mmCIF file of the N, C-alpha and C atoms, coordinates in Angstrom:
data_MODEL
# 
_entry.id   MODEL 
# 
loop_
_atom_site.group_PDB 
_atom_site.id 
_atom_site.type_symbol 
_atom_site.label_atom_id 
_atom_site.label_alt_id 
_atom_site.label_comp_id 
_atom_site.label_asym_id 
_atom_site.label_entity_id 
_atom_site.label_seq_id 
_atom_site.pdbx_PDB_ins_code 
_atom_site.Cartn_x 
_atom_site.Cartn_y 
_atom_site.Cartn_z 
_atom_site.occupancy 
_atom_site.B_iso_or_equiv 
_atom_site.pdbx_formal_charge 
_atom_site.auth_seq_id 
_atom_site.auth_comp_id 
_atom_site.auth_asym_id 
_atom_site.auth_atom_id 
_atom_site.pdbx_PDB_model_num 
ATOM 1   N N  . UNK A 1 1  ? 31.524 85.415  32.570 1.00 0.00 ? 1  UNK A N  1 
ATOM 2   C CA . UNK A 1 1  ? 32.593 86.002  31.803 1.00 0.00 ? 1  UNK A CA 1 
ATOM 3   C C  . UNK A 1 1  ? 33.564 86.665  32.760 1.00 0.00 ? 1  UNK A C  1 
ATOM 4   N N  . UNK A 1 2  ? 34.847 86.498  32.505 1.00 0.00 ? 2  UNK A N  1 
ATOM 5   C CA . UNK A 1 2  ? 35.870 87.086  33.360 1.00 0.00 ? 2  UNK A CA 1 
ATOM 6   C C  . UNK A 1 2  ? 36.096 88.557  33.071 1.00 0.00 ? 2  UNK A C  1 
ATOM 7   N N  . UNK A 1 3  ? 36.875 89.152  33.923 1.00 0.00 ? 3  UNK A N  1 
ATOM 8   C CA . UNK A 1 3  ? 37.245 90.548  33.732 1.00 0.00 ? 3  UNK A CA 1 
ATOM 9   C C  . UNK A 1 3  ? 38.484 90.579  32.849 1.00 0.00 ? 3  UNK A C  1 
ATOM 10  N N  . UNK A 1 4  ? 38.447 91.427  31.845 1.00 0.00 ? 4  UNK A N  1 
ATOM 11  C CA . UNK A 1 4  ? 39.571 91.527  30.919 1.00 0.00 ? 4  UNK A CA 1 
ATOM 12  C C  . UNK A 1 4  ? 40.421 92.725  31.305 1.00 0.00 ? 4  UNK A C  1 
ATOM 13  N N  . UNK A 1 5  ? 41.643 92.442  31.683 1.00 0.00 ? 5  UNK A N  1 
ATOM 14  C CA . UNK A 1 5  ? 42.568 93.497  32.081 1.00 0.00 ? 5  UNK A CA 1 
ATOM 15  C C  . UNK A 1 5  ? 43.851 93.360  31.285 1.00 0.00 ? 5  UNK A C  1 
ATOM 16  N N  . UNK A 1 6  ? 44.447 94.481  31.045 1.00 0.00 ? 6  UNK A N  1 
ATOM 17  C CA . UNK A 1 6  ? 45.742 94.493  30.389 1.00 0.00 ? 6  UNK A CA 1 
ATOM 18  C C  . UNK A 1 6  ? 46.776 94.024  31.401 1.00 0.00 ? 6  UNK A C  1 
ATOM 19  N N  . UNK A 1 7  ? 47.576 93.041  31.032 1.00 0.00 ? 7  UNK A N  1 
ATOM 20  C CA . UNK A 1 7  ? 48.603 92.507  31.919 1.00 0.00 ? 7  UNK A CA 1 
ATOM 21  C C  . UNK A 1 7  ? 49.708 93.529  32.152 1.00 0.00 ? 7  UNK A C  1 
ATOM 22  N N  . UNK A 1 8  ? 50.355 93.433  33.291 1.00 0.00 ? 8  UNK A N  1 
ATOM 23  C CA . UNK A 1 8  ? 51.495 94.303  33.585 1.00 0.00 ? 8  UNK A CA 1 
ATOM 24  C C  . UNK A 1 8  ? 52.556 94.105  32.512 1.00 0.00 ? 8  UNK A C  1 
ATOM 25  N N  . UNK A 1 9  ? 53.040 95.188  31.966 1.00 0.00 ? 9  UNK A N  1 
ATOM 26  C CA . UNK A 1 9  ? 54.059 95.113  30.929 1.00 0.00 ? 9  UNK A CA 1 
ATOM 27  C C  . UNK A 1 9  ? 53.525 94.827  29.537 1.00 0.00 ? 9  UNK A C  1 
ATOM 28  N N  . UNK A 1 10 ? 52.240 94.597  29.418 1.00 0.00 ? 10 UNK A N  1 
ATOM 29  C CA . UNK A 1 10 ? 51.627 94.299  28.125 1.00 0.00 ? 10 UNK A CA 1 
ATOM 30  C C  . UNK A 1 10 ? 51.275 95.608  27.420 1.00 0.00 ? 10 UNK A C  1 
ATOM 31  N N  . UNK A 1 11 ? 51.646 95.707  26.164 1.00 0.00 ? 11 UNK A N  1 
ATOM 32  C CA . UNK A 1 11 ? 51.295 96.906  25.414 1.00 0.00 ? 11 UNK A CA 1 
ATOM 33  C C  . UNK A 1 11 ? 49.821 96.863  25.041 1.00 0.00 ? 11 UNK A C  1 
ATOM 34  N N  . UNK A 1 12 ? 49.301 98.018  24.711 1.00 0.00 ? 12 UNK A N  1 
ATOM 35  C CA . UNK A 1 12 ? 47.900 98.075  24.258 1.00 0.00 ? 12 UNK A CA 1 
ATOM 36  C C  . UNK A 1 12 ? 47.736 97.226  23.001 1.00 0.00 ? 12 UNK A C  1 
ATOM 37  N N  . UNK A 1 13 ? 48.735 97.263  22.128 1.00 0.00 ? 13 UNK A N  1 
ATOM 38  C CA . UNK A 1 13 ? 48.675 96.444  20.920 1.00 0.00 ? 13 UNK A CA 1 
ATOM 39  C C  . UNK A 1 13 ? 48.586 94.958  21.265 1.00 0.00 ? 13 UNK A C  1 
ATOM 40  N N  . UNK A 1 14 ? 49.419 94.499  22.196 1.00 0.00 ? 14 UNK A N  1 
ATOM 41  C CA . UNK A 1 14 ? 49.385 93.089  22.596 1.00 0.00 ? 14 UNK A CA 1 
ATOM 42  C C  . UNK A 1 14 ? 48.028 92.717  23.186 1.00 0.00 ? 14 UNK A C  1 
ATOM 43  N N  . UNK A 1 15 ? 47.461 93.623  23.987 1.00 0.00 ? 15 UNK A N  1 
ATOM 44  C CA . UNK A 1 15 ? 46.144 93.388  24.579 1.00 0.00 ? 15 UNK A CA 1 
ATOM 45  C C  . UNK A 1 15 ? 45.091 93.234  23.483 1.00 0.00 ? 15 UNK A C  1 
ATOM 46  N N  . UNK A 1 16 ? 45.118 94.140  22.522 1.00 0.00 ? 16 UNK A N  1 
ATOM 47  C CA . UNK A 1 16 ? 44.150 94.080  21.420 1.00 0.00 ? 16 UNK A CA 1 
ATOM 48  C C  . UNK A 1 16 ? 44.329 92.789  20.640 1.00 0.00 ? 16 UNK A C  1 
ATOM 49  N N  . UNK A 1 17 ? 45.559 92.422  20.343 1.00 0.00 ? 17 UNK A N  1 
ATOM 50  C CA . UNK A 1 17 ? 45.796 91.189  19.589 1.00 0.00 ? 17 UNK A CA 1 
ATOM 51  C C  . UNK A 1 17 ? 45.317 89.963  20.370 1.00 0.00 ? 17 UNK A C  1 
ATOM 52  N N  . UNK A 1 18 ? 45.457 89.988  21.678 1.00 0.00 ? 18 UNK A N  1 
ATOM 53  C CA . UNK A 1 18 ? 45.033 88.858  22.513 1.00 0.00 ? 18 UNK A CA 1 
ATOM 54  C C  . UNK A 1 18 ? 43.508 88.743  22.569 1.00 0.00 ? 18 UNK A C  1 
ATOM 55  N N  . UNK A 1 19 ? 42.818 89.875  22.533 1.00 0.00 ? 19 UNK A N  1 
ATOM 56  C CA . UNK A 1 19 ? 41.359 89.872  22.684 1.00 0.00 ? 19 UNK A CA 1 
ATOM 57  C C  . UNK A 1 19 ? 40.613 90.331  21.433 1.00 0.00 ? 19 UNK A C  1 
ATOM 58  N N  . UNK A 1 20 ? 41.234 90.316  20.275 1.00 0.00 ? 20 UNK A N  1 
ATOM 59  C CA . UNK A 1 20 ? 40.639 90.880  19.066 1.00 0.00 ? 20 UNK A CA 1 
ATOM 60  C C  . UNK A 1 20 ? 39.269 90.306  18.739 1.00 0.00 ? 20 UNK A C  1 
ATOM 61  N N  . UNK A 1 21 ? 39.026 89.056  19.092 1.00 0.00 ? 21 UNK A N  1 
ATOM 62  C CA . UNK A 1 21 ? 37.766 88.407  18.722 1.00 0.00 ? 21 UNK A CA 1 
ATOM 63  C C  . UNK A 1 21 ? 36.753 88.349  19.858 1.00 0.00 ? 21 UNK A C  1 
ATOM 64  N N  . UNK A 1 22 ? 36.995 89.055  20.949 1.00 0.00 ? 22 UNK A N  1 
ATOM 65  C CA . UNK A 1 22 ? 36.080 89.050  22.091 1.00 0.00 ? 22 UNK A CA 1 
ATOM 66  C C  . UNK A 1 22 ? 35.143 90.240  22.011 1.00 0.00 ? 22 UNK A C  1 
ATOM 67  N N  . UNK A 1 23 ? 33.908 89.969  21.713 1.00 0.00 ? 23 UNK A N  1 
ATOM 68  C CA . UNK A 1 23 ? 32.910 91.024  21.574 1.00 0.00 ? 23 UNK A CA 1 
ATOM 69  C C  . UNK A 1 23 ? 32.806 91.845  22.848 1.00 0.00 ? 23 UNK A C  1 
ATOM 70  N N  . UNK A 1 24 ? 32.821 93.150  22.698 1.00 0.00 ? 24 UNK A N  1 
ATOM 71  C CA . UNK A 1 24 ? 32.670 94.047  23.829 1.00 0.00 ? 24 UNK A CA 1 
ATOM 72  C C  . UNK A 1 24 ? 33.949 94.338  24.588 1.00 0.00 ? 24 UNK A C  1 
ATOM 73  N N  . UNK A 1 25 ? 35.006 93.589  24.319 1.00 0.00 ? 25 UNK A N  1 
ATOM 74  C CA . UNK A 1 25 ? 36.273 93.818  25.013 1.00 0.00 ? 25 UNK A CA 1 
ATOM 75  C C  . UNK A 1 25 ? 37.122 94.806  24.214 1.00 0.00 ? 25 UNK A C  1 
ATOM 76  N N  . UNK A 1 26 ? 37.188 94.572  22.928 1.00 0.00 ? 26 UNK A N  1 
ATOM 77  C CA . UNK A 1 26 ? 37.946 95.444  22.032 1.00 0.00 ? 26 UNK A CA 1 
ATOM 78  C C  . UNK A 1 26 ? 36.994 95.934  20.954 1.00 0.00 ? 26 UNK A C  1 
ATOM 79  N N  . UNK A 1 27 ? 36.877 97.242  20.836 1.00 0.00 ? 27 UNK A N  1 
ATOM 80  C CA . UNK A 1 27 ? 36.005 97.807  19.808 1.00 0.00 ? 27 UNK A CA 1 
ATOM 81  C C  . UNK A 1 27 ? 36.585 97.503  18.434 1.00 0.00 ? 27 UNK A C  1 
ATOM 82  N N  . UNK A 1 28 ? 35.870 96.718  17.661 1.00 0.00 ? 28 UNK A N  1 
ATOM 83  C CA . UNK A 1 28 ? 36.266 96.351  16.304 1.00 0.00 ? 28 UNK A CA 1 
ATOM 84  C C  . UNK A 1 28 ? 37.715 95.870  16.254 1.00 0.00 ? 28 UNK A C  1 
ATOM 85  N N  . UNK A 1 29 ? 37.984 94.786  16.953 1.00 0.00 ? 29 UNK A N  1 
ATOM 86  C CA . UNK A 1 29 ? 39.331 94.244  17.063 1.00 0.00 ? 29 UNK A CA 1 
ATOM 87  C C  . UNK A 1 29 ? 39.982 93.903  15.745 1.00 0.00 ? 29 UNK A C  1 
ATOM 88  N N  . UNK A 1 30 ? 39.198 93.418  14.776 1.00 0.00 ? 30 UNK A N  1 
ATOM 89  C CA . UNK A 1 30 ? 39.764 93.066  13.473 1.00 0.00 ? 30 UNK A CA 1 
ATOM 90  C C  . UNK A 1 30 ? 40.368 94.300  12.820 1.00 0.00 ? 30 UNK A C  1 
ATOM 91  N N  . UNK A 1 31 ? 39.651 95.413  12.868 1.00 0.00 ? 31 UNK A N  1 
ATOM 92  C CA . UNK A 1 31 ? 40.152 96.654  12.278 1.00 0.00 ? 31 UNK A CA 1 
ATOM 93  C C  . UNK A 1 31 ? 41.391 97.140  13.009 1.00 0.00 ? 31 UNK A C  1 
ATOM 94  N N  . UNK A 1 32 ? 41.385 97.065  14.335 1.00 0.00 ? 32 UNK A N  1 
ATOM 95  C CA . UNK A 1 32 ? 42.549 97.506  15.105 1.00 0.00 ? 32 UNK A CA 1 
ATOM 96  C C  . UNK A 1 32 ? 43.776 96.661  14.794 1.00 0.00 ? 32 UNK A C  1 
ATOM 97  N N  . UNK A 1 33 ? 43.609 95.355  14.697 1.00 0.00 ? 33 UNK A N  1 
ATOM 98  C CA . UNK A 1 33 ? 44.736 94.477  14.381 1.00 0.00 ? 33 UNK A CA 1 
ATOM 99  C C  . UNK A 1 33 ? 45.255 94.796  12.980 1.00 0.00 ? 33 UNK A C  1 
ATOM 100 N N  . UNK A 1 34 ? 44.347 95.035  12.036 1.00 0.00 ? 34 UNK A N  1 
ATOM 101 C CA . UNK A 1 34 ? 44.754 95.415  10.685 1.00 0.00 ? 34 UNK A CA 1 
ATOM 102 C C  . UNK A 1 34 ? 45.557 96.715  10.712 1.00 0.00 ? 34 UNK A C  1 
ATOM 103 N N  . UNK A 1 35 ? 45.097 97.679  11.490 1.00 0.00 ? 35 UNK A N  1 
ATOM 104 C CA . UNK A 1 35 ? 45.823 98.949  11.598 1.00 0.00 ? 35 UNK A CA 1 
ATOM 105 C C  . UNK A 1 35 ? 47.206 98.747  12.212 1.00 0.00 ? 35 UNK A C  1 
ATOM 106 N N  . UNK A 1 36 ? 47.300 97.927  13.260 1.00 0.00 ? 36 UNK A N  1 
ATOM 107 C CA . UNK A 1 36 ? 48.606 97.647  13.862 1.00 0.00 ? 36 UNK A CA 1 
ATOM 108 C C  . UNK A 1 36 ? 49.543 96.995  12.844 1.00 0.00 ? 36 UNK A C  1 
ATOM 109 N N  . UNK A 1 37 ? 49.012 96.073  12.028 1.00 0.00 ? 37 UNK A N  1 
ATOM 110 C CA . UNK A 1 37 ? 49.829 95.431  10.999 1.00 0.00 ? 37 UNK A CA 1 
ATOM 111 C C  . UNK A 1 37 ? 50.320 96.448  9.972  1.00 0.00 ? 37 UNK A C  1 
ATOM 112 N N  . UNK A 1 38 ? 49.440 97.362  9.578  1.00 0.00 ? 38 UNK A N  1 
ATOM 113 C CA . UNK A 1 38 ? 49.824 98.393  8.605  1.00 0.00 ? 38 UNK A CA 1 
ATOM 114 C C  . UNK A 1 38 ? 50.875 99.331  9.189  1.00 0.00 ? 38 UNK A C  1 
ATOM 115 N N  . UNK A 1 39 ? 50.719 99.681  10.460 1.00 0.00 ? 39 UNK A N  1 
ATOM 116 C CA . UNK A 1 39 ? 51.698 100.550 11.118 1.00 0.00 ? 39 UNK A CA 1 
ATOM 117 C C  . UNK A 1 39 ? 53.060 99.868  11.164 1.00 0.00 ? 39 UNK A C  1 
ATOM 118 N N  . UNK A 1 40 ? 53.089 98.582  11.510 1.00 0.00 ? 40 UNK A N  1 
ATOM 119 C CA . UNK A 1 40 ? 54.365 97.848  11.538 1.00 0.00 ? 40 UNK A CA 1 
ATOM 120 C C  . UNK A 1 40 ? 55.024 97.851  10.167 1.00 0.00 ? 40 UNK A C  1 
ATOM 121 N N  . UNK A 1 41 ? 54.228 97.636  9.122  1.00 0.00 ? 41 UNK A N  1 
ATOM 122 C CA . UNK A 1 41 ? 54.770 97.630  7.761  1.00 0.00 ? 41 UNK A CA 1 
ATOM 123 C C  . UNK A 1 41 ? 55.328 99.004  7.397  1.00 0.00 ? 41 UNK A C  1 
ATOM 124 N N  . UNK A 1 42 ? 54.613 100.059 7.763  1.00 0.00 ? 42 UNK A N  1 
ATOM 125 C CA . UNK A 1 42 ? 55.090 101.415 7.483  1.00 0.00 ? 42 UNK A CA 1 
ATOM 126 C C  . UNK A 1 42 ? 56.363 101.726 8.261  1.00 0.00 ? 42 UNK A C  1 
ATOM 127 N N  . UNK A 1 43 ? 56.418 101.312 9.524  1.00 0.00 ? 43 UNK A N  1 
ATOM 128 C CA . UNK A 1 43 ? 57.625 101.537 10.331 1.00 0.00 ? 43 UNK A CA 1 
ATOM 129 C C  . UNK A 1 43 ? 58.824 100.812 9.724  1.00 0.00 ? 43 UNK A C  1 
ATOM 130 N N  . UNK A 1 44 ? 58.604 99.601  9.238  1.00 0.00 ? 44 UNK A N  1 
ATOM 131 C CA . UNK A 1 44 ? 59.684 98.844  8.606  1.00 0.00 ? 44 UNK A CA 1 
ATOM 132 C C  . UNK A 1 44 ? 60.144 99.544  7.331  1.00 0.00 ? 44 UNK A C  1 
ATOM 133 N N  . UNK A 1 45 ? 59.197 100.057 6.567  1.00 0.00 ? 45 UNK A N  1 
ATOM 134 C CA . UNK A 1 45 ? 59.533 100.771 5.323  1.00 0.00 ? 45 UNK A CA 1 
ATOM 135 C C  . UNK A 1 45 ? 60.320 102.048 5.625  1.00 0.00 ? 45 UNK A C  1 
ATOM 136 N N  . UNK A 1 46 ? 59.902 102.793 6.638  1.00 0.00 ? 46 UNK A N  1 
ATOM 137 C CA . UNK A 1 46 ? 60.618 104.013 7.024  1.00 0.00 ? 46 UNK A CA 1 
ATOM 138 C C  . UNK A 1 46 ? 62.046 103.674 7.449  1.00 0.00 ? 46 UNK A C  1 
ATOM 139 N N  . UNK A 1 47 ? 62.200 102.635 8.254  1.00 0.00 ? 47 UNK A N  1 
ATOM 140 C CA . UNK A 1 47 ? 63.536 102.224 8.701  1.00 0.00 ? 47 UNK A CA 1 
ATOM 141 C C  . UNK A 1 47 ? 64.406 101.831 7.509  1.00 0.00 ? 47 UNK A C  1 
ATOM 142 N N  . UNK A 1 48 ? 63.811 101.136 6.550  1.00 0.00 ? 48 UNK A N  1 
ATOM 143 C CA . UNK A 1 48 ? 64.541 100.733 5.348  1.00 0.00 ? 48 UNK A CA 1 
ATOM 144 C C  . UNK A 1 48 ? 64.994 101.962 4.554  1.00 0.00 ? 48 UNK A C  1 
ATOM 145 N N  . UNK A 1 49 ? 64.107 102.921 4.379  1.00 0.00 ? 49 UNK A N  1 
ATOM 146 C CA . UNK A 1 49 ? 64.449 104.132 3.634  1.00 0.00 ? 49 UNK A CA 1 
ATOM 147 C C  . UNK A 1 49 ? 65.493 104.969 4.370  1.00 0.00 ? 49 UNK A C  1 
ATOM 148 N N  . UNK A 1 50 ? 65.388 105.041 5.693  1.00 0.00 ? 50 UNK A N  1 
ATOM 149 C CA . UNK A 1 50 ? 66.386 105.780 6.475  1.00 0.00 ? 50 UNK A CA 1 
ATOM 150 C C  . UNK A 1 50 ? 67.760 105.128 6.354  1.00 0.00 ? 50 UNK A C  1 
ATOM 151 N N  . UNK A 1 51 ? 67.802 103.808 6.417  1.00 0.00 ? 51 UNK A N  1 
ATOM 152 C CA . UNK A 1 51 ? 69.072 103.090 6.285  1.00 0.00 ? 51 UNK A CA 1 
ATOM 153 C C  . UNK A 1 51 ? 69.664 103.305 4.897  1.00 0.00 ? 51 UNK A C  1 
ATOM 154 N N  . UNK A 1 52 ? 68.824 103.280 3.889  1.00 0.00 ? 52 UNK A N  1 
ATOM 155 C CA . UNK A 1 52 ? 69.289 103.500 2.521  1.00 0.00 ? 52 UNK A CA 1 
ATOM 156 C C  . UNK A 1 52 ? 69.833 104.921 2.359  1.00 0.00 ? 52 UNK A C  1 
ATOM 157 N N  . UNK A 1 53 ? 69.157 105.896 2.963  1.00 0.00 ? 53 UNK A N  1 
ATOM 158 C CA . UNK A 1 53 ? 69.596 107.291 2.880  1.00 0.00 ? 53 UNK A CA 1 
ATOM 159 C C  . UNK A 1 53 ? 70.951 107.472 3.568  1.00 0.00 ? 53 UNK A C  1 
ATOM 160 N N  . UNK A 1 54 ? 71.148 106.809 4.704  1.00 0.00 ? 54 UNK A N  1 
ATOM 161 C CA . UNK A 1 54 ? 72.442 106.887 5.401  1.00 0.00 ? 54 UNK A CA 1 
ATOM 162 C C  . UNK A 1 54 ? 73.547 106.267 4.547  1.00 0.00 ? 54 UNK A C  1 
ATOM 163 N N  . UNK A 1 55 ? 73.215 105.177 3.898  1.00 0.00 ? 55 UNK A N  1 
ATOM 164 C CA . UNK A 1 55 ? 74.198 104.467 3.073  1.00 0.00 ? 55 UNK A CA 1 
ATOM 165 C C  . UNK A 1 55 ? 74.531 105.258 1.809  1.00 0.00 ? 55 UNK A C  1 
ATOM 166 N N  . UNK A 1 56 ? 73.531 105.865 1.192  1.00 0.00 ? 56 UNK A N  1 
ATOM 167 C CA . UNK A 1 56 ? 73.715 106.584 -0.072 1.00 0.00 ? 56 UNK A CA 1 
ATOM 168 C C  . UNK A 1 56 ? 74.229 108.007 0.114  1.00 0.00 ? 56 UNK A C  1 
ATOM 169 N N  . UNK A 1 57 ? 73.980 108.570 1.269  1.00 0.00 ? 57 UNK A N  1 
ATOM 170 C CA . UNK A 1 57 ? 74.247 109.980 1.345  1.00 0.00 ? 57 UNK A CA 1 
ATOM 171 C C  . UNK A 1 57 ? 75.159 110.461 2.341  1.00 0.00 ? 57 UNK A C  1 
# 
């Protein structure tokens, strides 16, 4: 088995997504990927609400 290292310039999220299914490399990768997806959705929702507030107010 090779050594798993985060590539230069690679975010922790990208590293987790790349190795999500590798046992012992990422602790519960499926859960972490799900959390990253939820965070992205929340960030998009916040941006949408902020844009709407700027437009309306």
